[in-house]
C-alpha positions in Angstrom: 89.0 161.4 179.0 86.2 162.6 181.2 85.8 161.2 184.7 82.6 160.8 186.6 83.7 163.7 188.8 83.7 166.0 185.8 80.4 165.0 184.3 77.6 167.6 184.6 74.5 166.1 186.1 72.0 168.4 184.5 73.1 167.9 181.0 70.3 166.9 178.7 72.9 165.0 176.6 72.7 162.1 179.0 69.7 159.7 179.5 68.0 159.9 182.8 69.4 156.6 184.1 73.0 157.9 183.5 72.2 161.2 185.4 70.7 159.1 188.2 73.8 156.8 188.4 76.1 159.9 188.4 74.1 161.6 191.2 74.2 158.4 193.3 78.0 158.2 192.7 78.5 161.8 193.8 76.2 161.3 196.9 78.2 158.1 197.8 81.5 160.1 197.7 80.0 162.9 199.6 78.6 160.5 202.3 82.1 159.0 202.6 83.5 162.5 203.3 80.8 163.1 205.9 81.6 159.8 207.5 85.2 161.0 207.8 84.0 163.8 210.1 83.1 161.1 212.7 86.8 160.9 213.5 87.0 164.6 214.4 86.9 165.6 218.1 84.0 167.6 219.5 85.9 170.9 219.5 86.7 170.6 215.8 83.1 169.7 215.0 81.9 172.7 217.0 84.3 174.9 215.1 82.6 173.7 211.9 79.2 174.3 213.4 78.0 170.7 213.5 77.5 168.2 216.3 78.5 164.5 216.4 74.9 163.5 216.4 74.3 165.5 213.2 77.3 164.0 211.5 76.2 160.4 212.5 72.6 161.2 211.2 73.9 162.5 207.9 76.2 159.5 207.4 73.1 157.2 207.6 71.1 159.0 205.0 70.1 157.1 201.8 72.2 157.7 198.7 69.3 159.5 197.1 70.2 162.4 199.4 73.4 164.5 199.4 74.7 164.0 203.0 76.7 167.2 203.0 73.8 169.4 201.9 71.5 167.7 204.5 74.1 168.1 207.2 74.6 171.8 206.4 70.8 172.4 206.3 70.2 170.5 209.6 73.1 172.3 211.5 72.0 175.7 210.2 68.4 175.1 211.3 69.7 174.1 214.8 71.9 177.1 215.1 69.1 179.5 214.0 66.8 177.8 216.6 69.5 178.2 219.3 69.9 181.8 218.4 66.2 182.4 218.6 66.0 180.7 222.0 69.0 182.7 223.2 67.6 186.1 222.1 64.1 185.2 223.6 65.8 184.7 227.0 67.2 188.2 227.0 
């Protein structure tokens, strides 16, 4: 038996409404995992390269967006900007 976790989202075998429902389910599970990061202390979050504000922002995103991907993108953009500012000061 196939579970929702094993279903491929881009399969043309499924109607659009099923692919949308599966994507929302995956995004919901991902958002719950991101919300779990809110319990981590600042040092652990820093080791992962994210801030508490970024985690809280990602946890509030709508289900139409993948919270983990958005968190990764936002934290990477911030780190690149921080590096650019740091290298400009030298």
